[in-house]
N, CA, C and O atoms as a CHARMM CRD file, in Angstrom:
* protein
*
  296
    1    1 UNK  N    104.16400 127.91200  43.65200 PROA 1      0.00000
    2    1 UNK  CA   104.32400 126.80000  42.96100 PROA 1      0.00000
    3    1 UNK  C    105.21500 127.52400  41.62400 PROA 1      0.00000
    4    1 UNK  O    105.01400 128.65200  41.17400 PROA 1      0.00000
    5    2 UNK  N    106.05200 126.71700  41.23600 PROA 2      0.00000
    6    2 UNK  CA   107.26800 127.22800  40.24600 PROA 2      0.00000
    7    2 UNK  C    106.41100 127.19600  39.41600 PROA 2      0.00000
    8    2 UNK  O    105.24100 126.85500  39.59100 PROA 2      0.00000
    9    3 UNK  N    107.23300 127.77400  37.80800 PROA 3      0.00000
   10    3 UNK  CA   106.48600 127.91000  36.24100 PROA 3      0.00000
   11    3 UNK  C    106.50400 126.03000  35.93700 PROA 3      0.00000
   12    3 UNK  O    105.57800 125.36500  35.47300 PROA 3      0.00000
   13    4 UNK  N    107.93200 125.52100  36.39800 PROA 4      0.00000
   14    4 UNK  CA   107.69900 124.27000  36.00400 PROA 4      0.00000
   15    4 UNK  C    106.54500 123.16400  36.96400 PROA 4      0.00000
   16    4 UNK  O    105.76600 122.34000  36.48500 PROA 4      0.00000
   17    5 UNK  N    106.68100 123.36000  37.84100 PROA 5      0.00000
   18    5 UNK  CA   105.72100 122.51900  38.71100 PROA 5      0.00000
   19    5 UNK  C    104.27500 122.88500  37.73100 PROA 5      0.00000
   20    5 UNK  O    103.67500 122.00200  37.11800 PROA 5      0.00000
   21    6 UNK  N    103.93000 124.09700  37.72400 PROA 6      0.00000
   22    6 UNK  CA   102.79400 124.40200  37.24800 PROA 6      0.00000
   23    6 UNK  C    102.48900 123.89300  35.93900 PROA 6      0.00000
   24    6 UNK  O    101.33800 123.57300  35.64100 PROA 6      0.00000
   25    7 UNK  N    103.41400 123.80500  35.17600 PROA 7      0.00000
   26    7 UNK  CA   103.62600 123.66400  33.83400 PROA 7      0.00000
   27    7 UNK  C    103.17300 122.04000  33.75100 PROA 7      0.00000
   28    7 UNK  O    102.32700 121.76800  32.89900 PROA 7      0.00000
   29    8 UNK  N    103.78800 120.75000  34.74800 PROA 8      0.00000
   30    8 UNK  CA   103.77600 119.58300  34.53200 PROA 8      0.00000
   31    8 UNK  C    102.37700 119.29500  35.23000 PROA 8      0.00000
   32    8 UNK  O    101.57700 118.47800  34.77300 PROA 8      0.00000
   33    9 UNK  N    102.17800 119.97400  36.27600 PROA 9      0.00000
   34    9 UNK  CA   100.60900 120.01100  37.11400 PROA 9      0.00000
   35    9 UNK  C     99.24000 119.71800  35.69900 PROA 9      0.00000
   36    9 UNK  O     98.31100 118.95200  35.44300 PROA 9      0.00000
   37   10 UNK  N     99.75300 120.59100  35.28300 PROA 10     0.00000
   38   10 UNK  CA    98.53300 121.06400  34.00700 PROA 10     0.00000
   39   10 UNK  C     99.00300 119.96100  33.01700 PROA 10     0.00000
   40   10 UNK  O     98.10400 119.14600  32.80900 PROA 10     0.00000
   41   11 UNK  N     99.90600 119.76100  32.49500 PROA 11     0.00000
   42   11 UNK  CA    99.74600 118.36500  31.28300 PROA 11     0.00000
   43   11 UNK  C     99.71800 117.31700  32.10900 PROA 11     0.00000
   44   11 UNK  O     99.46900 116.50200  31.22000 PROA 11     0.00000
   45   12 UNK  N     99.77600 116.52700  33.27400 PROA 12     0.00000
   46   12 UNK  CA    99.31100 115.46400  34.02800 PROA 12     0.00000
   47   12 UNK  C     97.93000 115.49700  33.94800 PROA 12     0.00000
   48   12 UNK  O     97.27400 114.60800  33.40600 PROA 12     0.00000
   49   13 UNK  N     97.26200 116.91000  34.68700 PROA 13     0.00000
   50   13 UNK  CA    95.81500 116.80700  34.92500 PROA 13     0.00000
   51   13 UNK  C     95.20500 116.77600  33.45000 PROA 13     0.00000
   52   13 UNK  O     94.13600 116.17100  33.35700 PROA 13     0.00000
   53   14 UNK  N     95.53400 117.13100  32.71100 PROA 14     0.00000
   54   14 UNK  CA    95.01000 117.32200  30.95400 PROA 14     0.00000
   55   14 UNK  C     94.90900 115.63100  30.79000 PROA 14     0.00000
   56   14 UNK  O     93.80800 115.09500  30.67100 PROA 14     0.00000
   57   15 UNK  N     95.98900 114.96200  30.79500 PROA 15     0.00000
   58   15 UNK  CA    96.35200 113.35400  30.29500 PROA 15     0.00000
   59   15 UNK  C     95.60000 112.72400  31.34800 PROA 15     0.00000
   60   15 UNK  O     94.82900 111.80900  31.05700 PROA 15     0.00000
   61   16 UNK  N     95.68700 112.97200  32.11500 PROA 16     0.00000
   62   16 UNK  CA    94.39100 111.91200  32.99800 PROA 16     0.00000
   63   16 UNK  C     93.14200 112.23600  32.72600 PROA 16     0.00000
   64   16 UNK  O     92.31200 111.33700  32.58600 PROA 16     0.00000
   65   17 UNK  N     92.82600 113.42000  32.61800 PROA 17     0.00000
   66   17 UNK  CA    91.06800 114.02900  32.17800 PROA 17     0.00000
   67   17 UNK  C     90.88500 112.64800  31.15600 PROA 17     0.00000
   68   17 UNK  O     90.35600 111.54500  31.29300 PROA 17     0.00000
   69   18 UNK  N     91.64200 113.36500  30.03600 PROA 18     0.00000
   70   18 UNK  CA    91.79200 112.69800  28.60800 PROA 18     0.00000
   71   18 UNK  C     91.64300 111.13300  28.80000 PROA 18     0.00000
   72   18 UNK  O     90.95000 110.55500  27.96200 PROA 18     0.00000
   73   19 UNK  N     92.36100 110.19900  30.06500 PROA 19     0.00000
   74   19 UNK  CA    92.06200 109.16700  29.76400 PROA 19     0.00000
   75   19 UNK  C     90.89200 108.22600  30.70100 PROA 19     0.00000
   76   19 UNK  O     90.27800 107.15900  30.72000 PROA 19     0.00000
   77   20 UNK  N     91.05600 109.18600  31.25200 PROA 20     0.00000
   78   20 UNK  CA    89.61900 108.46600  32.44400 PROA 20     0.00000
   79   20 UNK  C     88.19500 109.27700  31.51500 PROA 20     0.00000
   80   20 UNK  O     87.01600 108.92700  31.58700 PROA 20     0.00000
   81   21 UNK  N     88.58500 110.06300  30.94100 PROA 21     0.00000
   82   21 UNK  CA    86.90000 110.17200  29.87500 PROA 21     0.00000
   83   21 UNK  C     86.61600 109.16800  28.79100 PROA 21     0.00000
   84   21 UNK  O     85.55900 108.75000  28.31700 PROA 21     0.00000
   85   22 UNK  N     87.89300 108.90500  28.54000 PROA 22     0.00000
   86   22 UNK  CA    88.03300 107.94300  27.34400 PROA 22     0.00000
   87   22 UNK  C     87.77900 106.45300  27.65700 PROA 22     0.00000
   88   22 UNK  O     87.37400 105.66300  26.80500 PROA 22     0.00000
   89   23 UNK  N     88.02400 106.14800  28.84000 PROA 23     0.00000
   90   23 UNK  CA    87.19300 104.61600  29.98700 PROA 23     0.00000
   91   23 UNK  C     86.28100 105.06800  29.67400 PROA 23     0.00000
   92   23 UNK  O     85.85000 104.25100  28.86000 PROA 23     0.00000
   93   24 UNK  N     85.16900 106.34300  29.76000 PROA 24     0.00000
   94   24 UNK  CA    83.95800 105.80400  29.45300 PROA 24     0.00000
   95   24 UNK  C     83.48400 106.27900  31.23100 PROA 24     0.00000
   96   24 UNK  O     82.79800 105.64200  32.03100 PROA 24     0.00000
   97   25 UNK  N     84.20800 107.70700  31.39900 PROA 25     0.00000
   98   25 UNK  CA    83.57800 108.39800  33.05000 PROA 25     0.00000
   99   25 UNK  C     83.22400 109.82400  32.71400 PROA 25     0.00000
  100   25 UNK  O     83.52600 109.98900  31.53200 PROA 25     0.00000
  101   26 UNK  N     82.91900 110.49100  33.02400 PROA 26     0.00000
  102   26 UNK  CA    82.43900 112.01600  32.90200 PROA 26     0.00000
  103   26 UNK  C     83.10700 112.66400  34.25500 PROA 26     0.00000
  104   26 UNK  O     82.63700 112.25500  35.31700 PROA 26     0.00000
  105   27 UNK  N     84.12500 113.60400  34.31100 PROA 27     0.00000
  106   27 UNK  CA    84.70800 114.25800  34.99200 PROA 27     0.00000
  107   27 UNK  C     83.94800 114.92500  35.71700 PROA 27     0.00000
  108   27 UNK  O     83.53600 115.97300  35.22100 PROA 27     0.00000
  109   28 UNK  N     83.64000 114.68600  36.67300 PROA 28     0.00000
  110   28 UNK  CA    82.45300 115.64800  37.66200 PROA 28     0.00000
  111   28 UNK  C     83.27200 116.96700  38.23600 PROA 28     0.00000
  112   28 UNK  O     82.54100 117.87400  38.63300 PROA 28     0.00000
  113   29 UNK  N     84.57800 117.16800  38.32100 PROA 29     0.00000
  114   29 UNK  CA    85.03800 118.22900  39.30400 PROA 29     0.00000
  115   29 UNK  C     86.04700 118.28100  38.52800 PROA 29     0.00000
  116   29 UNK  O     86.31400 117.15000  38.12200 PROA 29     0.00000
  117   30 UNK  N     86.98700 119.35300  37.98600 PROA 30     0.00000
  118   30 UNK  CA    88.29300 119.56200  37.88100 PROA 30     0.00000
  119   30 UNK  C     88.32900 121.37000  37.84900 PROA 30     0.00000
  120   30 UNK  O     88.47700 122.14200  36.90100 PROA 30     0.00000
  121   31 UNK  N     88.09700 121.65200  39.52300 PROA 31     0.00000
  122   31 UNK  CA    88.40100 123.08500  39.41000 PROA 31     0.00000
  123   31 UNK  C     89.42700 123.60600  39.95600 PROA 31     0.00000
  124   31 UNK  O     89.43800 124.67600  40.56400 PROA 31     0.00000
  125   32 UNK  N     90.57200 122.70300  39.72500 PROA 32     0.00000
  126   32 UNK  CA    91.57000 122.87700  40.09600 PROA 32     0.00000
  127   32 UNK  C     92.56400 121.95600  39.30400 PROA 32     0.00000
  128   32 UNK  O     92.03300 120.98500  38.76600 PROA 32     0.00000
  129   33 UNK  N     93.92200 122.09900  39.14200 PROA 33     0.00000
  130   33 UNK  CA    94.29100 121.31800  38.40300 PROA 33     0.00000
  131   33 UNK  C     94.87300 120.30100  39.08200 PROA 33     0.00000
  132   33 UNK  O     95.52900 119.38100  38.59300 PROA 33     0.00000
  133   34 UNK  N     94.54000 120.54400  40.55800 PROA 34     0.00000
  134   34 UNK  CA    95.23300 119.27100  41.46300 PROA 34     0.00000
  135   34 UNK  C     94.34200 118.24800  41.59100 PROA 34     0.00000
  136   34 UNK  O     94.71200 117.27300  42.24500 PROA 34     0.00000
  137   35 UNK  N     93.01300 118.25200  41.00800 PROA 35     0.00000
  138   35 UNK  CA    92.59500 117.00200  41.86300 PROA 35     0.00000
  139   35 UNK  C     91.01600 116.98800  40.64900 PROA 35     0.00000
  140   35 UNK  O     90.51600 118.01400  40.18800 PROA 35     0.00000
  141   36 UNK  N     90.55900 115.67800  40.39400 PROA 36     0.00000
  142   36 UNK  CA    89.68700 115.16200  39.71200 PROA 36     0.00000
  143   36 UNK  C     88.90500 114.41200  39.83600 PROA 36     0.00000
  144   36 UNK  O     89.36500 113.27200  39.77900 PROA 36     0.00000
  145   37 UNK  N     87.73700 114.46600  40.01000 PROA 37     0.00000
  146   37 UNK  CA    86.69900 113.76100  40.41400 PROA 37     0.00000
  147   37 UNK  C     85.79400 112.98800  39.71200 PROA 37     0.00000
  148   37 UNK  O     85.67700 113.55600  38.62600 PROA 37     0.00000
  149   38 UNK  N     85.12100 112.05200  39.72800 PROA 38     0.00000
  150   38 UNK  CA    84.64100 111.27500  38.98300 PROA 38     0.00000
  151   38 UNK  C     83.44000 110.04200  39.50800 PROA 38     0.00000
  152   38 UNK  O     83.54800 109.63500  40.66400 PROA 38     0.00000
  153   39 UNK  N     82.60200 109.62400  38.84700 PROA 39     0.00000
  154   39 UNK  CA    81.51700 108.83300  40.11700 PROA 39     0.00000
  155   39 UNK  C     82.27700 107.21300  39.20200 PROA 39     0.00000
  156   39 UNK  O     82.55000 107.30600  38.00500 PROA 39     0.00000
  157   40 UNK  N     82.50100 105.97500  39.90600 PROA 40     0.00000
  158   40 UNK  CA    82.71900 105.04300  39.58000 PROA 40     0.00000
  159   40 UNK  C     81.68000 104.03700  40.72300 PROA 40     0.00000
  160   40 UNK  O     81.76100 103.88000  41.94200 PROA 40     0.00000
  161   41 UNK  N     80.66200 103.45100  39.63400 PROA 41     0.00000
  162   41 UNK  CA    79.92400 102.20200  40.67400 PROA 41     0.00000
  163   41 UNK  C     78.91700 103.42200  41.72500 PROA 41     0.00000
  164   41 UNK  O     78.52700 103.04000  42.82800 PROA 41     0.00000
  165   42 UNK  N     78.66700 104.50500  41.35000 PROA 42     0.00000
  166   42 UNK  CA    77.81900 105.33300  42.43700 PROA 42     0.00000
  167   42 UNK  C     78.70800 106.11500  43.31200 PROA 42     0.00000
  168   42 UNK  O     78.08000 106.81500  44.10600 PROA 42     0.00000
  169   43 UNK  N     80.02400 106.19900  43.39700 PROA 43     0.00000
  170   43 UNK  CA    81.40000 106.85700  44.76300 PROA 43     0.00000
  171   43 UNK  C     82.16000 107.47600  44.09500 PROA 43     0.00000
  172   43 UNK  O     82.85100 107.07800  43.15700 PROA 43     0.00000
  173   44 UNK  N     82.08200 108.41600  44.51100 PROA 44     0.00000
  174   44 UNK  CA    83.21200 109.56700  44.41500 PROA 44     0.00000
  175   44 UNK  C     84.69000 108.89600  44.26800 PROA 44     0.00000
  176   44 UNK  O     85.03200 108.26000  45.26400 PROA 44     0.00000
  177   45 UNK  N     85.38300 108.92200  43.46700 PROA 45     0.00000
  178   45 UNK  CA    86.87800 109.18300  43.23400 PROA 45     0.00000
  179   45 UNK  C     87.57600 109.51500  42.94500 PROA 45     0.00000
  180   45 UNK  O     87.78300 109.47100  41.73200 PROA 45     0.00000
  181   46 UNK  N     88.50800 110.11600  43.81400 PROA 46     0.00000
  182   46 UNK  CA    89.64400 111.55200  43.68700 PROA 46     0.00000
  183   46 UNK  C     91.02900 111.38800  43.14500 PROA 46     0.00000
  184   46 UNK  O     91.73200 110.61200  43.79300 PROA 46     0.00000
  185   47 UNK  N     91.50500 111.88000  42.23000 PROA 47     0.00000
  186   47 UNK  CA    92.71000 111.57200  41.53000 PROA 47     0.00000
  187   47 UNK  C     93.55800 112.56000  41.54700 PROA 47     0.00000
  188   47 UNK  O     92.89400 113.51700  41.14900 PROA 47     0.00000
  189   48 UNK  N     94.61900 112.91900  41.76400 PROA 48     0.00000
  190   48 UNK  CA    95.51300 113.89900  42.09600 PROA 48     0.00000
  191   48 UNK  C     96.38900 113.32700  41.12100 PROA 48     0.00000
  192   48 UNK  O     96.92500 112.22100  41.19500 PROA 48     0.00000
  193   49 UNK  N     96.53800 114.54000  39.79200 PROA 49     0.00000
  194   49 UNK  CA    97.31500 114.04000  38.47800 PROA 49     0.00000
  195   49 UNK  C     98.72300 114.05100  39.19600 PROA 49     0.00000
  196   49 UNK  O     99.32300 112.99700  39.40700 PROA 49     0.00000
  197   50 UNK  N     99.34000 115.55700  39.64500 PROA 50     0.00000
  198   50 UNK  CA   100.25400 115.42000  40.17500 PROA 50     0.00000
  199   50 UNK  C    101.21700 114.49500  40.87200 PROA 50     0.00000
  200   50 UNK  O    102.30000 114.09200  40.44700 PROA 50     0.00000
  201   51 UNK  N    100.52700 114.18900  42.21500 PROA 51     0.00000
  202   51 UNK  CA   101.50400 113.21100  42.48500 PROA 51     0.00000
  203   51 UNK  C    100.97200 111.86400  42.11000 PROA 51     0.00000
  204   51 UNK  O    101.58500 110.95300  42.66700 PROA 51     0.00000
  205   52 UNK  N     99.95000 111.46500  41.28000 PROA 52     0.00000
  206   52 UNK  CA    99.26300 110.08900  40.70800 PROA 52     0.00000
  207   52 UNK  C     98.94900 109.13900  41.63400 PROA 52     0.00000
  208   52 UNK  O     99.46800 108.02600  41.72600 PROA 52     0.00000
  209   53 UNK  N     97.67200 109.82400  42.64900 PROA 53     0.00000
  210   53 UNK  CA    97.47800 109.36700  44.05700 PROA 53     0.00000
  211   53 UNK  C     95.64900 109.31500  43.66500 PROA 53     0.00000
  212   53 UNK  O     94.96400 110.32100  43.47900 PROA 53     0.00000
  213   54 UNK  N     95.13700 107.84500  43.61100 PROA 54     0.00000
  214   54 UNK  CA    93.45700 107.75600  43.84000 PROA 54     0.00000
  215   54 UNK  C     93.14600 107.58300  45.22900 PROA 54     0.00000
  216   54 UNK  O     93.83200 107.31300  46.21500 PROA 54     0.00000
  217   55 UNK  N     92.15800 107.76700  45.08000 PROA 55     0.00000
  218   55 UNK  CA    91.33400 107.68900  46.65400 PROA 55     0.00000
  219   55 UNK  C     89.64000 107.54500  46.34100 PROA 55     0.00000
  220   55 UNK  O     88.98700 108.25400  45.57500 PROA 55     0.00000
  221   56 UNK  N     89.15400 106.42100  47.16500 PROA 56     0.00000
  222   56 UNK  CA    87.70300 106.35100  46.79700 PROA 56     0.00000
  223   56 UNK  C     87.57100 104.79300  47.62900 PROA 56     0.00000
  224   56 UNK  O     88.27800 103.80200  47.81900 PROA 56     0.00000
  225   57 UNK  N     85.65600 105.47500  48.11400 PROA 57     0.00000
  226   57 UNK  CA    85.08900 103.83300  47.89500 PROA 57     0.00000
  227   57 UNK  C     85.17000 102.75400  46.73500 PROA 57     0.00000
  228   57 UNK  O     84.76500 103.26200  45.68900 PROA 57     0.00000
  229   58 UNK  N     85.52000 101.56600  46.58900 PROA 58     0.00000
  230   58 UNK  CA    85.03300 101.26500  45.24900 PROA 58     0.00000
  231   58 UNK  C     86.79100 100.64000  45.14000 PROA 58     0.00000
  232   58 UNK  O     86.98700  99.42800  45.06500 PROA 58     0.00000
  233   59 UNK  N     87.68500 101.40800  45.14400 PROA 59     0.00000
  234   59 UNK  CA    89.03200 100.90800  44.90300 PROA 59     0.00000
  235   59 UNK  C     89.71400 100.96100  45.42800 PROA 59     0.00000
  236   59 UNK  O     89.69400 101.75500  46.36900 PROA 59     0.00000
  237   60 UNK  N     90.94100 100.03800  45.15000 PROA 60     0.00000
  238   60 UNK  CA    92.20500 100.25200  46.45000 PROA 60     0.00000
  239   60 UNK  C     93.04300 101.35800  46.49600 PROA 60     0.00000
  240   60 UNK  O     93.90700 101.54500  45.64000 PROA 60     0.00000
  241   61 UNK  N     92.86700 102.04400  47.35700 PROA 61     0.00000
  242   61 UNK  CA    93.81800 103.51200  46.89200 PROA 61     0.00000
  243   61 UNK  C     95.40600 103.25100  46.83900 PROA 61     0.00000
  244   61 UNK  O     96.09800 102.46800  47.49100 PROA 61     0.00000
  245   62 UNK  N     95.72300 104.12800  45.89000 PROA 62     0.00000
  246   62 UNK  CA    97.07000 103.55500  45.54500 PROA 62     0.00000
  247   62 UNK  C     97.65700 105.07600  44.66400 PROA 62     0.00000
  248   62 UNK  O     96.95000 106.06600  44.47800 PROA 62     0.00000
  249   63 UNK  N     99.10200 104.92700  44.21700 PROA 63     0.00000
  250   63 UNK  CA    99.17600 105.80800  42.57000 PROA 63     0.00000
  251   63 UNK  C     99.35600 104.85700  41.37600 PROA 63     0.00000
  252   63 UNK  O     99.42400 103.64300  41.18500 PROA 63     0.00000
  253   64 UNK  N     99.40100 105.98300  40.67100 PROA 64     0.00000
  254   64 UNK  CA    99.27500 105.71800  39.30800 PROA 64     0.00000
  255   64 UNK  C     98.23200 105.99600  38.42100 PROA 64     0.00000
  256   64 UNK  O     97.11900 105.63100  38.80100 PROA 64     0.00000
  257   65 UNK  N     98.31100 106.55900  37.31700 PROA 65     0.00000
  258   65 UNK  CA    96.70700 106.63500  36.35400 PROA 65     0.00000
  259   65 UNK  C     96.63400 105.11200  36.08000 PROA 65     0.00000
  260   65 UNK  O     95.51200 104.61200  36.16700 PROA 65     0.00000
  261   66 UNK  N     97.66200 104.31600  35.76600 PROA 66     0.00000
  262   66 UNK  CA    97.54500 103.06700  34.88400 PROA 66     0.00000
  263   66 UNK  C     96.51600 102.07800  35.96700 PROA 66     0.00000
  264   66 UNK  O     95.46700 101.48600  35.70900 PROA 66     0.00000
  265   67 UNK  N     97.33900 102.18700  37.32800 PROA 67     0.00000
  266   67 UNK  CA    97.01200 101.31500  38.43100 PROA 67     0.00000
  267   67 UNK  C     95.28600 101.55400  38.77000 PROA 67     0.00000
  268   67 UNK  O     94.44900 100.89000  39.38000 PROA 67     0.00000
  269   68 UNK  N     95.26900 102.42700  38.27500 PROA 68     0.00000
  270   68 UNK  CA    93.76000 103.60700  38.77000 PROA 68     0.00000
  271   68 UNK  C     92.40900 102.27100  37.29500 PROA 68     0.00000
  272   68 UNK  O     91.47900 101.46800  37.37300 PROA 68     0.00000
  273   69 UNK  N     93.43100 103.03300  36.07600 PROA 69     0.00000
  274   69 UNK  CA    92.75400 102.86100  34.66700 PROA 69     0.00000
  275   69 UNK  C     91.98600 100.88400  34.81500 PROA 69     0.00000
  276   69 UNK  O     90.87600 100.46100  34.49200 PROA 69     0.00000
  277   70 UNK  N     93.39100 100.03800  35.52700 PROA 70     0.00000
  278   70 UNK  CA    93.31500  98.74900  35.56900 PROA 70     0.00000
  279   70 UNK  C     92.09800  98.71800  36.64100 PROA 70     0.00000
  280   70 UNK  O     91.04300  98.19800  36.27800 PROA 70     0.00000
  281   71 UNK  N     92.19800  99.22500  37.87500 PROA 71     0.00000
  282   71 UNK  CA    90.80500  98.89500  38.72700 PROA 71     0.00000
  283   71 UNK  C     89.20200  99.29700  38.24200 PROA 71     0.00000
  284   71 UNK  O     88.18500  98.69700  38.58800 PROA 71     0.00000
  285   72 UNK  N     89.27000 100.24200  37.52700 PROA 72     0.00000
  286   72 UNK  CA    87.97800 100.74600  36.56300 PROA 72     0.00000
  287   72 UNK  C     87.62700  99.62300  36.01300 PROA 72     0.00000
  288   72 UNK  O     86.59500  99.02400  36.31700 PROA 72     0.00000
  289   73 UNK  N     88.49200  99.22100  35.11700 PROA 73     0.00000
  290   73 UNK  CA    87.64500  97.75200  34.11500 PROA 73     0.00000
  291   73 UNK  C     87.57700  96.59900  34.26900 PROA 73     0.00000
  292   73 UNK  O     87.09100  95.73800  33.53600 PROA 73     0.00000
  293   74 UNK  N     88.46800  96.46000  36.04400 PROA 74     0.00000
  294   74 UNK  CA    87.60400  95.18400  36.75500 PROA 74     0.00000
  295   74 UNK  C     86.46200  95.04700  37.35300 PROA 74     0.00000
  296   74 UNK  O     86.11200  93.94300  37.77000 PROA 74     0.00000
């Protein structure tokens, strides 16, 4: 991984964690900066900050942190 990619990945992970926590969710796992896991309606949601991909039961898989946050609010 290049230094630039590592820096961007770390920044995106920090921003995503902050916004997800601000929305009222606790980050269950952030063992690596490549994936964040949290519970939504009893289901584990995985968000990959560098690519912006979210997946899990109870949401529509897709890209974008803002799209994920919109789904969590509804």
